[in-house]
VOGUNU-868553 format. One line per field, with one value per residue (C-alpha): residue number from 1; residue in one letter; x, y, z. Coordinates in steps of 0.05 Angstrom, whole numbers. Each point is the difference from the previous one (the first is absolute). Layout:
<nodes>
zapa <- [NUM|...]
kolza <- [A|...]
east <- [X|...]
north <- [Y|...]
up <- [Z|...]
</nodes>
This chain:
<nodes>
zapa <- [1|2|3|4|5|6|7|8|9|10|11|12|13|14|15|16|17|18|19|20|21|22|23|24|25|26|27|28|29|30|31|32|33|34|35|36|37|38|39|40|41|42|43|44|45|46|47|48|49|50|51|52|53|54|55|56|57|58|59|60|61|62|63|64|65|66|67|68|69|70|71|72|73|74|75|76|77|78|79|80|81|82|83|84|85|86|87|88|89|90|91|92|93|94|95|96|97|98|99|100|101|102|103|104|105|106|107|108|109|110|111|112|113|114|115|116|117|118|119|120|121|122|123|124|125|126|127|128|129|130|131|132|133|134|135|136|137|138|139|140|141|142|143|144|145|146|147|148|149|150|151|152|153|154|155|156|157|158|159|160|161|162|163|164|165|166|167|168|169|170|171|172|173|174|175|176|177|178|179|180|181|182|183|184|185|186|187|188|189|190|191|192|193|194|195|196|197|198|199|200|201|202|203|204|205|206|207|208|209|210|211|212|213|214|215|216|217|218|219|220|221|222|223|224|225|226|227|228|229|230|231|232|233|234|235|236|237|238|239|240|241|242|243|244|245|246|247|248|249|250|251|252|253|254|255|256|257|258|259|260|261|262|263|264|265|266|267|268|269|270|271|272|273|274|275|276|277|278|279|280|281|282|283|284|285|286|287|288|289|290|291|292|293|294|295|296|297|298|299|300|301|302|303|304|305|306|307|308|309|310|311|312|313|314|315|316|317|318|319|320|321|322|323|324|325|326|327|328|329|330|331|332|333|334|335|336|337|338|339|340|341|342|343|344|345|346|347|348|349|350|351|352|353|354|355|356|357|358|359|360|361|362|363|364|365|366|367|368|369|370|371|372|373|374|375|376|377|378|379|380|381|382|383|384|385|386|387|388|389|390|391|392|393|394|395|396|397|398|399|400|401|402|403|404|405|406|407|408|409|410|411|412|413|414|415|416|417|418|419|420|421|422|423|424|425|426|427|428|429|430|431|432|433|434|435|436|437|438|439|440|441|442|443|444|445|446|447|448|449|450|451|452|453|454|455|456|457|458|459|460|461|462|463|464|465|466|467|468|469|470|471|472|473|474|475|476|477|478|479|480|481|482|483|484|485|486|487|488|489|490|491|492|493|494|495|496|497|498|499|500|501|502|503|504|505|506|507|508|509|510|511|512|513|514|515|516|517|518|519|520|521|522|523|524|525|526|527|528|529|530|531|532|533|534|535|536|537|538|539|540|541|542|543|544|545|546|547|548|549|550|551|552|553|554|555|556|557|558|559|560|561|562|563|564|565|566|567|568|569|570|571|572|573|574|575|576|577|578|579|580|581|582|583|584|585|586|587|588|589|590|591|592|593|594|595|596|597|598|599|600|601|602|603|604|605|606|607|608|609|610|611|612|613|614|615|616|617|618|619|620|621|622|623|624|625|626|627|628|629|630|631|632|633|634|635|636|637|638|639|640|641|642|643|644|645|646|647|648|649|650|651|652|653|654|655|656|657|658|659|660|661|662|663|664|665|666|667|668|669|670|671|672|673|674|675|676|677|678|679|680|681|682|683|684|685|686|687|688|689|690|691|692|693|694|695|696|697|698|699|700|701|702|703|704|705|706|707|708|709|710|711|712|713|714|715|716|717|718|719|720|721|722|723]
kolza <- [M|L|I|T|V|F|A|L|L|T|V|L|F|A|N|G|Q|T|Q|N|L|P|F|R|D|P|H|L|S|N|E|K|R|I|D|D|L|L|G|R|L|T|L|E|E|K|I|M|Q|M|M|D|K|T|P|A|I|E|R|L|G|I|P|V|Y|N|W|W|N|E|A|L|H|G|V|A|R|T|G|L|A|T|V|F|P|Q|A|I|A|L|A|A|T|F|D|E|P|A|M|F|E|T|F|T|V|I|S|D|E|A|R|A|K|Y|H|S|Y|Q|K|E|K|K|F|D|R|Y|K|G|L|T|F|W|T|P|N|I|N|I|F|R|D|P|R|W|G|R|G|M|E|T|Y|G|E|D|P|F|L|T|S|R|M|G|V|A|A|V|K|G|L|Q|G|D|D|P|T|Y|F|K|S|F|A|C|A|K|H|F|A|V|H|S|G|P|E|P|S|R|H|S|F|N|A|R|V|S|D|R|D|L|W|Q|T|Y|L|P|A|F|E|T|L|V|K|E|G|N|V|Q|Q|V|M|C|A|Y|N|R|F|E|D|K|P|C|C|G|S|D|K|L|L|V|D|I|L|R|N|Q|W|G|Y|K|G|I|V|V|S|D|C|G|A|I|D|D|F|W|R|I|D|A|K|T|P|R|H|D|T|H|P|D|A|P|T|A|S|A|D|A|V|L|N|G|T|D|V|E|C|G|S|S|Y|K|S|L|S|D|A|I|Q|K|G|L|I|K|E|S|Q|L|D|V|S|L|R|R|L|F|K|G|R|F|E|L|G|M|F|D|P|D|E|L|V|K|W|S|K|I|P|Y|S|V|V|D|C|Q|E|H|R|D|K|A|L|K|M|A|R|E|S|M|V|L|L|K|N|K|N|N|T|L|P|L|S|K|K|I|K|T|I|A|V|V|G|P|N|A|N|D|S|T|M|L|W|A|N|S|N|G|F|P|S|K|T|I|T|L|L|Q|G|I|K|N|K|M|P|D|A|T|V|I|Y|V|K|G|C|S|H|T|G|E|V|I|A|D|S|L|N|L|A|V|S|K|V|K|N|A|E|V|I|L|F|I|G|G|I|S|P|R|L|E|G|E|E|M|K|V|T|N|E|G|F|K|G|G|D|R|T|N|I|E|V|P|A|V|Q|K|A|L|V|K|A|L|K|A|T|G|K|P|V|V|D|I|V|C|T|G|S|A|L|A|L|N|W|E|E|E|N|V|D|A|I|L|N|A|W|Y|G|G|E|A|A|G|T|A|V|A|D|I|L|F|G|D|Y|N|P|A|G|R|L|P|V|T|F|Y|K|S|I|D|Q|L|P|A|F|E|D|Y|S|M|K|G|R|T|Y|R|Y|M|T|Q|A|P|L|Y|P|F|G|Y|G|L|S|Y|T|S|F|A|Y|K|S|A|K|L|S|K|T|V|I|C|K|T|D|S|V|K|L|A|I|E|V|Q|N|T|G|K|R|E|G|D|E|V|V|Q|I|Y|L|R|N|P|N|D|P|N|G|P|L|K|A|L|K|G|F|K|R|V|S|L|K|A|G|A|V|Q|K|V|S|F|V|L|A|P|A|A|F|N|S|F|N|D|Q|T|Q|K|F|E|I|L|P|G|K|Y|E|L|L|Y|G|G|S|S|D|D|K|S|L|K|K|I|G|L|E|I|Q]
east <- [360|-24|-54|52|46|-59|-21|71|5|-67|25|66|-37|-47|59|33|-65|-12|68|-24|-65|-3|-3|68|32|42|5|-75|-28|-26|-70|0|28|-55|-53|23|5|-68|-32|24|-26|-65|-42|21|73|-8|-31|54|53|-29|17|64|17|-11|-2|38|-32|35|-28|33|63|-13|25|-29|14|-11|-7|13|73|32|63|-12|73|29|-30|-46|-29|39|63|69|2|36|-42|4|-28|-75|-33|-8|74|17|-40|41|62|-29|44|-38|59|17|-73|3|64|-33|-59|46|34|-67|-23|67|-14|-73|18|54|-47|-57|41|26|-70|-23|54|-21|-74|-18|-58|-32|-10|58|40|-23|17|-62|18|-52|49|5|-50|-9|-57|11|20|-49|-4|54|-51|-6|37|16|30|69|-11|-8|48|-29|-49|20|-29|63|50|-47|-4|76|17|-57|22|71|-27|-43|55|49|-50|-23|66|18|-5|-42|-27|-10|-15|47|-59|-65|-7|-68|-25|-42|-50|-44|-25|-11|24|38|-37|-29|21|-55|-55|32|-51|-58|30|-28|52|-26|45|-7|18|58|29|-13|39|53|18|-28|6|65|47|-47|-4|76|12|-50|23|74|16|-41|-20|-32|-46|-45|-32|-69|-10|-45|-38|-58|9|-62|-44|28|52|65|4|-67|8|-16|27|68|11|-36|-7|67|47|-17|-35|36|69|-2|21|3|27|-28|-43|4|-44|27|-8|-72|-23|-54|-27|-9|-52|-49|22|-34|46|-19|73|25|-49|1|-28|-62|-12|-18|-49|45|66|-24|-25|63|46|-35|2|74|18|-43|35|68|25|35|26|-29|40|-54|-55|-60|17|-15|-73|10|-31|-63|4|2|-60|-39|17|41|61|20|58|27|6|44|44|17|33|31|34|34|20|29|33|36|24|24|38|34|23|-38|-20|66|66|49|53|-43|-9|63|-22|3|76|5|34|-29|67|-23|-50|30|67|50|-14|-74|17|44|-59|-45|52|5|-75|-3|53|-34|-68|17|-20|38|-54|40|73|10|70|25|-11|6|43|25|73|30|42|-61|14|-70|-65|-69|-52|-71|-68|-50|25|74|6|-62|18|-70|-23|51|-33|-66|-58|-9|72|49|48|74|56|25|-28|42|-40|15|33|45|17|25|40|31|18|31|33|46|-54|-43|-71|-52|-67|-65|-67|-31|-73|-46|-29|-63|-26|-5|52|32|48|42|13|21|44|34|15|27|45|33|18|9|76|5|30|-59|-69|-31|-75|-28|-76|-60|-53|-2|-32|-33|-39|-13|-19|-56|-65|34|-30|36|-34|59|-9|8|-12|-62|-6|67|-12|17|-46|54|70|33|61|-27|-1|47|54|-7|6|63|32|-16|34|60|6|-2|67|33|32|-9|-61|-8|-70|-1|-71|-25|-68|-41|-38|6|8|-13|70|-13|34|58|10|5|42|42|66|-12|-55|11|-61|21|-68|-4|67|5|54|59|-32|47|61|-31|-19|69|32|-40|8|76|10|17|-61|-30|-76|-43|-68|-61|-69|-51|-55|-15|15|-58|3|-63|-64|-30|32|-39|-73|-38|33|-62|-2|33|0|71|-17|52|38|72|48|-41|-61|23|-1|27|74|18|52|42|-20|-4|68|38|65|67|71|69|19|-35|-23|-13|-43|44|-43|-59|-16|-59|9|-59|-37|-60|-29|-61|-48|33|72|46|49|68|22|75|23|70|9|63|23|21|21|62|-21|-30|-75|-64|-51|-71|-18|-75|-43|-69|-52|-44|-59|-38|-45|-34|-21|-33|60|60|38|61|15|63|18|71|56|70|48|71|67|49|70|17|2|-25|-52|-48|-52|-65|-50|-74|-46|-72|-50|-63|-41|40|-40|-69|-58|-64|-64|-55|-55|28|37|60|70|19|59|-21|37|32|60|28|55|51|27|66|40|11|-68|-73|5|-9|58|46|-22|21|-45|3|-58|-30|-56|-45|-35]
north <- [862|-39|-33|-21|-30|-36|-29|-24|-33|-34|-30|-22|-32|-35|-26|-27|-33|-34|-32|-61|-9|-64|37|30|-69|-19|-72|-11|-19|57|-31|3|71|22|-34|38|67|-5|-18|66|46|38|0|71|-18|-59|43|53|-54|-15|70|16|49|-40|42|-18|-43|32|-44|-59|37|-8|60|30|-39|22|-55|47|-3|3|-32|-3|12|19|18|57|64|-1|38|-26|-64|-31|13|-55|4|-1|-70|-3|13|-54|-48|21|-30|-70|-17|-39|-10|75|16|-42|35|68|-15|-29|68|35|-44|12|74|-11|-38|50|58|-35|-14|70|28|-47|27|71|-18|19|-44|39|-21|-28|-19|-72|-69|-18|23|6|-26|-29|22|-63|23|-15|61|-17|69|54|54|-21|51|-48|-52|25|-29|-70|-52|5|-36|-73|-45|-43|58|34|-63|-11|73|3|-62|28|65|-36|-46|58|40|-56|-33|-71|-4|-59|40|72|32|56|40|-16|7|10|-26|55|18|-62|-6|18|71|43|65|46|41|53|-53|-51|14|-20|-44|-70|-47|-59|-53|-70|-57|-14|69|0|-64|6|73|37|-52|-40|49|5|-76|-6|52|-35|-71|8|68|-9|73|23|55|7|66|-1|49|61|-24|-48|-69|-32|53|-7|46|-39|12|-34|-53|-70|-29|34|3|-63|-50|12|32|-37|-63|-20|29|-11|71|11|71|70|35|76|48|52|68|23|-63|-17|72|-14|-53|51|72|47|51|45|14|-72|-54|-61|-70|16|-75|7|47|22|-9|-55|-43|11|-13|-64|-26|15|-34|-61|-8|3|72|2|72|62|58|52|15|-43|-55|48|-17|-74|10|23|-60|-46|35|-8|-75|6|-32|-31|19|-70|12|60|-45|-40|61|22|-68|10|71|-16|-63|45|48|-57|-31|67|0|63|-25|-32|26|23|-48|-58|29|-8|54|52|-6|33|67|66|11|-46|54|34|-34|-5|-73|16|59|-47|-48|56|15|-74|-5|66|-26|-67|31|44|-24|18|4|25|8|20|-13|-11|72|-24|-4|71|15|30|44|43|72|32|-33|30|-22|22|-17|5|-61|15|37|-25|-39|-13|-30|-55|-18|-18|-8|-35|20|11|58|-14|41|12|-7|1|32|-22|67|-7|-72|22|57|-46|-50|52|52|26|9|61|-19|49|-7|29|-23|19|-15|-26|-70|25|65|43|-6|69|4|57|-39|-62|39|34|-68|-28|61|-12|-73|-6|1|-58|-65|-40|19|-39|13|-21|1|-46|10|8|-30|68|-17|-75|-32|-14|40|66|68|5|26|14|-20|-75|-12|-9|-11|-37|-41|16|11|-18|-28|52|39|70|44|54|-52|-33|67|16|-68|11|68|-30|-55|52|27|-61|-19|-69|0|-50|-3|-18|-16|5|-32|-50|-27|-13|58|1|16|-10|63|-8|-73|22|63|8|-36|-37|-9|-19|-13|22|-5|37|-26|19|37|-26|6|55|-42|-61|38|30|-68|-28|60|-1|-75|-14|-45|-44|6|-63|21|-29|29|-28|31|4|67|11|44|37|-11|-20|-68|-6|-14|51|16|-21|-68|-50|-57|-21|-9|39|22|-12|-46|-60|18|54|-19|66|19|45|55|-38|-69|-24|-26|43|36|11|-8|26|-72|-58|-69|-65|-59|-59|-59|-22|-68|-28|-53|-36|16|-42|7|-18|51|-7|8|60|12|33|45|15|55|20|75|33|72|10|73|35|21|-29|5|-28|-40|-13|-70|-7|-62|2|-54|-5|-46|-19|-45|62|43|52|8|46|0|-13|10|11|-61|16|52|8|58|-25|36|-23|24|10|-67|-39|-55|-17|-54|29|-50|4|-50|4|-30|-33|63|37|-38|15|15|33|-38|50|-48|-23|66|-41|-12|-66|-28|-23|-54|24|35|65|48|31|65|28|63|72|30|-20|18|-63|21|-1|-69|-70|-59|-71|-49|-39|-51|-14|-68]
up <- [404|61|-42|-52|53|32|-68|-13|68|-12|-66|32|57|-48|-40|62|23|-67|-8|39|-39|-42|-67|16|12|-61|26|-11|-68|-42|5|76|-1|-48|42|61|-35|-35|67|29|-55|-1|-63|-15|8|-47|-53|4|-7|-69|-26|-36|56|63|64|62|54|57|55|-34|-19|-75|-41|-63|-63|-72|-52|-59|-21|-69|-30|-75|-18|67|68|-18|28|65|-9|-19|-40|-59|-63|-52|-71|-7|0|-75|-7|51|-43|-60|33|-10|59|53|48|-3|14|63|21|-13|45|53|1|4|58|36|-3|19|63|20|-9|37|62|0|-4|56|46|-17|13|-72|-22|-57|-72|-41|63|6|-29|-41|-70|-55|-52|-53|-53|-43|-44|-74|-40|-55|-32|-4|13|73|43|57|-47|19|70|-30|-28|-70|-45|10|55|5|5|50|41|3|16|49|38|4|29|51|24|5|41|46|15|17|76|25|59|-22|-67|-19|-27|-36|-75|-34|-67|-30|-29|1|-55|-73|13|-49|-13|-20|60|-2|3|46|56|-45|-55|-9|-29|-41|-30|-26|46|-46|7|74|12|-54|8|60|56|-10|35|60|5|-5|54|46|-11|-13|30|64|-6|65|-27|-60|-18|-32|-57|-9|-60|-4|-29|-31|33|71|30|6|75|7|-54|25|-65|7|75|24|-57|-34|50|64|-22|-65|17|75|17|76|2|4|-51|2|-39|-47|31|-1|-37|50|-5|-74|17|26|0|-50|-31|-57|-18|4|-24|46|-1|40|12|74|36|57|38|48|-57|-42|59|21|-71|-7|66|-14|-67|34|-2|67|4|-31|-25|11|50|-18|50|57|-16|17|69|-36|-46|61|31|-65|-3|-63|32|66|46|-8|-75|14|41|-63|-30|66|8|-66|17|69|-27|-49|53|44|-59|-12|72|18|68|18|27|-54|24|-24|-69|-42|-49|56|-1|-69|14|-25|-35|-57|-22|-61|10|-56|-12|-11|-46|-40|-6|-25|-54|-19|-10|-38|-48|-9|-12|-59|-69|-63|-53|-60|-16|-72|-26|71|19|72|39|-11|-1|63|-46|-17|20|-6|21|-3|51|-16|27|57|38|-3|65|37|63|28|-67|13|66|-35|49|67|13|56|4|-15|29|-70|-70|-62|-57|-70|-15|62|-17|-69|30|51|-54|-46|45|-55|-52|-11|17|-27|36|-28|27|-67|18|54|0|-34|-26|-62|-55|-5|-59|29|64|-39|-47|59|32|-65|-10|67|-13|-75|4|49|-24|25|26|57|4|68|-3|6|53|75|63|6|-63|9|66|49|-7|-16|-16|-67|-63|-45|-72|-6|75|41|75|5|-62|-72|-58|-50|2|-44|20|18|-61|27|15|-68|-35|39|-16|-74|3|35|-52|-55|25|-31|66|31|46|57|29|74|20|72|8|40|-59|-75|-48|-75|-23|-74|-27|49|-21|-73|9|63|7|66|51|73|43|70|35|67|24|73|37|-42|-68|-24|14|-33|-63|-6|11|-59|-46|6|1|73|4|-54|0|3|27|-34|-10|49|-43|-74|-33|-48|-62|23|38|-67|14|65|20|40|67|39|-35|46|-51|-16|-74|-40|63|19|-36|22|-42|-48|-74|-27|-1|59|-2|52|26|71|23|-50|14|-35|24|-20|-14|-35|21|-36|22|-18|19|42|29|37|53|-34|-64|19|71|40|30|68|-24|6|-56|-1|-57|-5|-48|-20|-7|-27|3|-72|8|24|70|63|7|28|-39|23|-22|-9|-8|-31|-10|-61|13|-64|42|31|-60|45|44|-6|-66|43|73|41|42|22|-2|27|-4|-11|-7|-53|-17|-73|-35|60|-4|57|8|27|28|15|33|-24|49|-26|15|-53|-52|27|-46|25|-8|-15|21|67|14|21|-26|-31|-40|-69|-39|-64|-30|30|-19|47|-28|26|-12|23|-15|-10|-74|-42|-44|61|24|-16|15|24|-1|58|3|60|1]
</nodes>
């Protein structure tokens, strides 16, 4: 007890003594503060400040700080927080302003929780302000288990939603950042999960610059993102966290990035560690060599333990202490800009009260985003919305009463979650709701079990099947071996056989069947598209998903979500998973007809595109052009339309067949007409030159396509010439 008191008094004394040191003076420039602080650190202290878990420097009054924090769709892994729909579902809203509002809510909760933890002297993981969000990798293949963490398959959509997330997280204060966002995983990273520690990604320069890098460049240049995470895999034979091409030539030299680069967790170990169970890159002989290489190529902070060997690397002449200082300057600059060394009264974000966490306003926002995210895929004969006069409703399926499924992964913990079953019961309190799980997500098809489930629900007026898959089956490097799944990824995109058998048995009753699909990735819903009465894709919808689904099913909300990924008919329409070439992938390069196209989604009303007008039909290479479109709600009820603009560039025959260049989600009352305008900057018309590996604008004729989906049959076109 006496030792504990003495230690506490020592820390308090140190804190008091350090308040007058220059690095504590908020009136000095950050450069002078950093100079002073670096001059006071020993080599060992410097090295330990480059780890994700930085120890306290008690003699200087500096507490522990942990760089690893998560906020993918809400502040994660640290107790109470508002849980929004998973990232792929947020992308399906096609609502950039709402995305910014969502991440403003998340950063409000983050700041409130951070200051509360600081007062309680809790400094461990997930209690900081440096969030490793968003994941802006391109969801190039539906088999990738972590694709649900992304904003889909399109570079432009990913860029816009990513910028909104970054700006919402980082705030708008000229002095202090609200928190730090992180663009990850840099770069050319999208599975397979089981081999990510040894996989060597190879792509053409065209695919690199037209598909895999645009979102990162946008977040750096427009979003001012303060962290970039380098990926596990190799790129062109070099581990990404030691890639001079990615981290030096492109990120820092070409894009002018000044911020922090953090490794993915254990990524530096992958350079050198030998592991019989988990194949690794084995590109470096030992930890000192690997660590020196990573630092020299700009990886500032390591999530792992290899950097502890940096003192050995210095002794061996592999790196100099002054070269560590380059990284340390970035790291301390970040902490100063977050206000971590300054009194709370100077940091406006410290005034956000803890009461915002899980407040009603934030719960309402989670519900709004859940509603906006859901995509109506089929609605035969206007099966939906269902009548509220229905007396008997059957709810069947493995996802009907599963609350944690709705949280997806990298999640927080809400005070209350409305399951889909509970949402339906809440919506229809006077109806008889018969619930039968019926089957698990996967497993053997047992006829007796299916027949028993059908016998319990066959007399209902409507059957709601709530199935799909689960974040316990798809996700990051998981130990999953169920049929159709491997290590977090999927080996096919079929609906698990046991669920399909149950849906077929339910349909055989002759009752209307509505298929409500929970998933983080595309499913091959071929039989369902041909046979069930309606399909609603509900994703992993967060804490309010049950209410949102019920609102849509019974007509209190008109769905307008759009698919941020192509739904393929089967993996036969796809190249090999390990093939990173974009040929044949996504709506941009796919020549076959998909099951459901990118940007697709139905409504309970209808819309017509009345006219479109360009500000100029002939422009120069340096000109922007404005496209104004009149959209009318031609149905009988209010609804949202997602207006989408695509470019077809015949002058670049090796480029995308078409590419998204703009989108806006607009609300229209029945019969109303609204003019929706887009300004296309010159860069929208870029072509990639395979010889120079640079973008250029080619003279010639172009087509702008506009409508409510990427499907050519849904699009109208207007011509434009560039001279």
